[in-house]
C-alpha positions as a Markdown table, in Angstrom:
| # | Residue | x | y | z |
|---|---|---|---|---|
| 1 | Met | 49.6 | -51.4 | -35.4 |
| 2 | Ser | 50.5 | -54.7 | -32.9 |
| 3 | Ser | 48.0 | -57.1 | -32.3 |
| 4 | Asp | 49.6 | -57.6 | -28.4 |
| 5 | Pro | 47.8 | -55.7 | -25.9 |
| 6 | Gly | 50.4 | -55.7 | -23.7 |
| 7 | Glu | 52.8 | -54.0 | -26.0 |
| 8 | Pro | 51.9 | -49.8 | -25.0 |
| 9 | Ala | 52.5 | -51.2 | -21.0 |
| 10 | Arg | 56.0 | -52.8 | -21.9 |
| 11 | Arg | 56.5 | -49.5 | -24.1 |
| 12 | Ala | 55.8 | -47.4 | -21.1 |
| 13 | Leu | 57.6 | -48.8 | -18.8 |
| 14 | Glu | 60.9 | -48.4 | -20.5 |
| 15 | Arg | 60.0 | -45.2 | -21.4 |
| 16 | Ala | 60.1 | -45.2 | -17.6 |
| 17 | Arg | 63.7 | -46.9 | -17.4 |
| 18 | Gln | 65.5 | -45.0 | -19.7 |
| 19 | Ser | 63.8 | -41.4 | -17.6 |
| 20 | Ile | 65.7 | -43.3 | -14.4 |
| 21 | Gln | 68.6 | -44.0 | -16.1 |
| 22 | Lys | 68.4 | -40.3 | -17.2 |
| 23 | Ile | 68.2 | -39.2 | -13.4 |
| 24 | His | 70.7 | -40.9 | -12.3 |
| 25 | Gln | 73.2 | -40.2 | -15.0 |
| 26 | Ala | 72.4 | -36.4 | -14.7 |
| 27 | Ala | 73.5 | -37.0 | -11.3 |
| 28 | Ile | 77.1 | -37.7 | -12.2 |
| 29 | Arg | 77.2 | -35.5 | -14.5 |
| 30 | His | 76.0 | -32.5 | -11.8 |
| 31 | Arg | 77.2 | -34.5 | -8.3 |
| 32 | Asp | 74.0 | -34.1 | -7.1 |
| 33 | Pro | 73.4 | -36.7 | -4.7 |
| 34 | Ser | 69.9 | -36.1 | -4.1 |
| 35 | Leu | 68.9 | -36.9 | -8.1 |
| 36 | His | 70.0 | -40.2 | -6.7 |
| 37 | Glu | 67.4 | -40.5 | -4.3 |
| 38 | Ile | 65.0 | -39.3 | -6.8 |
| 39 | Ala | 65.4 | -41.9 | -9.0 |
| 40 | Asp | 66.0 | -44.6 | -6.0 |
| 41 | Glu | 62.2 | -43.0 | -5.1 |
| 42 | Met | 61.4 | -43.8 | -8.1 |
| 43 | Ser | 62.7 | -47.2 | -7.9 |
| 44 | Glu | 60.5 | -48.1 | -4.9 |
| 45 | Val | 57.6 | -46.9 | -6.2 |
| 46 | Ala | 58.4 | -49.3 | -9.7 |
| 47 | Leu | 58.4 | -52.2 | -7.0 |
| 48 | Ile | 55.8 | -51.9 | -5.0 |
| 49 | Leu | 53.2 | -50.6 | -8.3 |
| 50 | Gly | 55.1 | -54.4 | -9.2 |
| 51 | His | 57.3 | -53.2 | -11.7 |
| 52 | Asp | 61.3 | -53.7 | -12.2 |
| 53 | Ala | 62.7 | -50.1 | -12.7 |
| 54 | Gly | 65.5 | -51.9 | -14.3 |
| 55 | Pro | 69.0 | -52.3 | -12.8 |
| 56 | Val | 69.8 | -49.4 | -9.8 |
| 57 | Gln | 73.4 | -50.6 | -8.7 |
| 58 | Asp | 75.5 | -48.6 | -11.4 |
| 59 | Trp | 74.1 | -45.4 | -10.4 |
| 60 | Arg | 74.2 | -45.7 | -6.4 |
| 61 | Pro | 77.6 | -45.4 | -4.2 |
| 62 | Cys | 78.6 | -48.9 | -2.9 |
| 63 | Pro | 78.4 | -49.3 | 0.9 |
| 64 | Val | 81.3 | -51.8 | 1.4 |
| 65 | Cys | 84.1 | -50.5 | -0.9 |
| 66 | Gly | 82.6 | -46.5 | -1.6 |
| 67 | Ala | 82.6 | -46.6 | -5.1 |
| 68 | Glu | 80.8 | -43.6 | -6.9 |
| 69 | Pro | 78.0 | -44.2 | -8.6 |
| 70 | Gly | 79.7 | -44.9 | -12.4 |
| 71 | Ser | 82.4 | -46.2 | -11.4 |
| 72 | His | 82.6 | -50.0 | -10.4 |
| 73 | Cys | 83.0 | -51.8 | -7.6 |
| 74 | Ile | 87.1 | -52.5 | -5.9 |
| 75 | Gln | 87.2 | -56.1 | -4.1 |
| 76 | Arg | 87.5 | -55.3 | -0.5 |
| 77 | Pro | 88.8 | -58.5 | 2.0 |
| 78 | Gly | 86.2 | -60.0 | 3.3 |
| 79 | His | 83.2 | -59.5 | 0.8 |
| 80 | Glu | 82.3 | -61.0 | -1.5 |
| 81 | Met | 81.5 | -59.9 | -5.8 |
| 82 | Val | 79.2 | -61.4 | -7.8 |
| 83 | Asn | 79.6 | -59.5 | -12.0 |
| 84 | Gly | 82.1 | -56.9 | -10.8 |
| 85 | Met | 79.8 | -55.3 | -7.8 |
| 86 | His | 79.0 | -55.8 | -4.6 |
| 87 | Pro | 75.5 | -57.5 | -4.0 |
| 88 | Glu | 75.0 | -55.2 | -1.0 |
| 89 | Arg | 75.0 | -52.1 | -4.2 |
| 90 | Ser | 72.1 | -53.4 | -6.1 |
| 91 | Arg | 69.9 | -53.2 | -2.8 |
| 92 | Leu | 67.3 | -51.3 | -2.6 |
């Protein structure tokens, strides 16, 4: 048994992050944008409650270059990229 009182909460948060990622993966697999919207709503609620729901940029379409969820961004003139993605893609 762990002596860390915060451990159960961290495990629960990690399970929630994994669940959100699974929803995004299902959205890609089934080509269902409504599943991405649901996962984004869950991420927003987590942020409001003070929790980071994990990286979302891989699971949403890019508003700059149109890269589909699950694919990499494409360089566009006049738009900077950070770690291979447009910063606009990671904003909720």
